[in-house]
C-alpha positions in Angstrom: -18.3 52.1 56.9 -17.9 53.7 60.2 -21.5 53.3 61.2 -21.8 49.8 60.7 -19.0 49.3 63.0 -20.1 51.2 65.7 -23.8 49.3 65.1 -21.9 46.0 65.7 -20.2 47.4 68.7 -23.3 48.8 70.2 -24.8 45.1 69.9 -21.8 43.7 71.5 -21.9 45.5 74.2 -26.2 45.1 74.4 -25.5 41.2 74.3 -23.0 41.3 77.4 -24.7 44.0 79.5 -28.1 43.7 79.3 -29.5 41.8 82.0 -32.0 38.8 82.3 -34.7 38.7 84.4 -36.9 35.9 86.0 -38.2 34.5 88.9 -36.8 31.4 90.2 -39.4 29.7 93.6 -40.4 33.5 94.2 -36.8 35.1 94.1 -35.7 36.8 91.2 -32.9 36.1 89.4 -30.9 38.5 87.1 -28.0 37.4 84.7 -25.8 39.2 82.2 -23.2 37.8 79.4 -20.8 39.3 81.8 -22.4 37.8 85.0 -22.3 34.1 83.2 -18.5 34.9 81.7 -17.2 35.9 85.4 -19.2 33.5 87.3 -21.0 30.6 86.0 -18.6 29.0 83.6 -15.9 26.7 84.8 -13.4 25.8 82.8 -10.3 27.7 81.4 -12.4 28.7 77.7 -13.8 31.9 76.6 -17.6 31.4 76.1 -19.3 32.6 72.7 -22.1 35.4 72.7 -24.2 32.3 71.0 -23.5 30.2 74.2 -24.2 32.6 76.9 -27.3 33.5 75.2 -28.3 29.9 75.1 -27.5 29.5 79.0 -29.3 32.3 79.8 -32.4 31.4 77.9 -32.3 27.6 79.5 -32.4 29.0 83.1 -34.7 31.5 82.2 -37.7 28.9 80.5 -36.5 26.0 82.8 -36.3 28.0 85.7 -33.0 27.3 86.7 -31.3 29.5 89.6 -27.6 29.3 88.5 -26.2 31.2 91.5 -27.5 28.0 93.7 -25.6 25.6 91.2 -28.6 24.6 89.5 -26.8 24.9 86.3 -23.5 25.9 84.7 -21.7 26.4 81.8 -18.3 24.0 81.3 -15.9 25.2 78.6 -12.4 24.0 77.7 -10.6 26.1 75.1 -12.1 25.7 71.9 -14.2 23.1 72.4 -18.6 24.2 72.2 -19.3 24.0 75.5 -21.9 21.9 77.3 -24.6 23.5 79.4 -24.7 21.6 82.9 -27.9 21.1 84.8 -27.8 19.6 88.3 -29.5 15.9 89.1 -31.1 18.1 92.1 -32.6 20.5 89.7 -34.3 17.6 87.8 -35.9 16.5 90.9 -37.1 20.3 91.3 -38.6 20.3 87.6 -40.2 16.7 88.5 -42.1 17.7 92.1 -43.3 20.6 90.3 -45.5 18.7 87.5 -48.9 18.5 88.2 -48.6 15.0 86.7 -45.9 13.8 89.1 -46.7 10.6 91.3 -43.4 9.6 92.5 -40.6 6.9 91.8 -38.5 4.2 92.3 -35.1 3.3 92.4 -32.1 1.4 92.6 -29.4 -0.8 91.4 -29.3 -3.9 89.2 -26.9 -6.5 90.3 -25.8 -9.9 88.9 -26.6 -12.7 91.8 -26.3 -16.2 90.9 -26.1 -15.9 87.5 -29.7 -13.8 87.6 -30.0 -9.9 87.2 -31.8 -8.9 90.0 -33.3 -5.3 90.9 -32.4 -4.4 94.2 -34.4 -1.0 95.6 -31.8 1.8 97.3 -27.7 1.4 96.6 -27.0 -1.5 98.9 -26.0 -5.0 97.6 -25.1 -8.3 98.6 -21.1 -8.8 99.5 -21.1 -11.3 96.4 -23.0 -9.1 94.2 -21.7 -7.8 90.9 -22.9 -4.6 90.3 -24.3 -4.2 86.9 -26.6 -0.7 86.5 -29.2 1.1 87.8 -33.4 1.5 87.3 -35.8 3.7 87.9 -39.7 3.4 87.3 -41.4 7.3 87.5 -45.1 7.3 87.3 -47.2 10.1 86.2 -51.3 10.9 87.3 -52.3 10.1 83.6 -50.5 6.8 83.0 -51.3 3.6 83.9 -47.8 2.3 83.9 -45.0 3.8 85.2 -41.5 5.3 82.5 -39.0 2.8 83.3 -35.4 3.2 82.5 -32.7 0.7 83.0 -29.0 1.7 82.2 -25.4 -0.1 81.9 -22.6 1.1 84.3 -20.4 -0.2 81.7 -21.9 2.2 79.7 -22.3 5.6 82.3 -19.4 5.3 84.2 -16.6 7.2 83.9 -14.1 6.0 86.3 -13.5 9.5 88.1 -13.2 9.5 91.5 -16.8 9.8 92.4 -17.7 6.8 90.4 -15.2 4.8 92.2 -15.9 5.9 95.4 -19.8 5.6 95.1 -20.7 3.7 92.0 -23.7 2.2 93.7 -25.2 5.9 94.8 -24.0 6.9 91.1 -25.5 4.7 88.4 -29.3 5.3 90.9 -28.7 8.9 90.4 -28.0 8.3 87.1 -31.0 6.2 86.7 -33.2 8.4 87.8 -32.1 11.0 85.7 -32.7 9.2 82.8 -36.6 8.1 83.6 -37.1 11.0 84.4 -36.5 13.0 80.8 -38.8 10.4 79.5 -41.1 10.8 81.9 -41.5 14.6 80.9 -39.6 15.1 78.1 -41.4 18.1 77.2 -40.0 19.9 80.8 -36.9 18.0 81.1 -36.2 17.2 77.4 -33.2 19.6 77.0 -31.5 19.4 80.0 -28.4 17.2 80.5 -26.1 16.8 83.7 -22.5 16.1 84.1 -23.4 12.7 83.2 -25.0 13.1 80.3 -22.5 15.5 78.8 -19.6 13.5 79.1 -17.9 16.5 80.9 -15.4 15.5 83.3 -14.9 17.5 86.7 -13.5 21.0 86.6 -10.7 20.5 88.9 -9.9 17.0 87.2 -9.8 18.0 83.8 -7.6 21.3 84.8 -4.8 18.8 86.3 -5.3 16.4 83.2 -4.3 19.2 80.8 -1.7 20.8 82.6 0.1 17.0 82.6 -0.6 16.9 79.2 1.1 20.6 78.7 3.5 20.3 80.9 5.0 16.9 80.7 8.7 15.8 79.8 9.1 19.3 79.0 11.9 19.6 81.0 15.0 17.7 81.2 16.6 17.4 84.7 20.1 16.4 85.3 20.9 16.0 88.8 23.3 12.8 90.3 21.6 10.9 93.3 23.8 9.9 96.2 22.9 7.3 97.7 24.5 6.2 101.0 24.2 2.7 102.7 22.9 3.3 106.1 23.3 0.5 109.2 20.5 -0.6 110.9 21.0 0.7 114.2 19.0 -0.8 117.3 20.5 1.6 119.4 20.3 5.7 119.7 23.3 6.8 118.9 25.2 9.1 122.1 27.7 11.3 122.9 30.8 9.7 124.0 32.5 11.1 127.2 36.0 10.5 128.2 35.5 9.6 131.7 39.2 9.4 132.3 40.3 12.8 132.0 37.2 14.1 134.4 36.5 11.8 137.3 33.9 13.9 138.5 32.0 13.9 134.9 31.8 10.1 134.9 28.4 9.3 133.0 27.4 5.4 132.6 25.9 5.4 129.0 23.1 3.1 129.0 20.8 2.1 125.5 17.4 3.9 124.7 14.7 2.2 125.6 12.9 0.9 123.1 9.7 -1.1 121.7 12.1 -4.5 121.6 13.3 -4.0 125.4 
């Protein structure tokens, strides 16, 4: 029995301490379970051995450098961890494919009752943003791989989507088109938008609000004193009759209404 326990402990230590090395763009990357747990996990959850192994293998076989934010783990509480890959990593993988011949991308707007594909991420004042589109060209295919996605489905209402909806929906369209064009290379890779993961800071704030909101009752009185509108600055009154030499003339302070 003791030998079995010691063997299990040794196996656990091996999982967390054993380094896995691989080359990414000519640079050696070394990952261990401890390194992943300490530096490459976002959120307040504790990752499992299985999640660490899956993340390490993904980085190894997809040639991703997590220290450049090309991939990271997101874990909150007891929820399953999400392996997130950056959109820039998608572009690098696609450009490295020998069959890759470029792409076109833009937004879909409603204009005068019709859907119009606009290249880039700019629209007219009266256009209504509907979605995004992307065409990926491969050397071995006659027609491009086309993806058209809906803003209603992909937008999560987060700060970035509210500030830059045109840019975000275009990027999401590019990711989906690249995944369809190169399923053998990008099929198992998902971005933050695909995985339905909120930004870490936003999620942490929401969790704190849910945990602490209305948890303490504050009992205090508010004393509101009515204030009179003052057009002049208050000045110290001086008794000039008691001291004839100190005859100070008090004038109203100059202000914007004078």
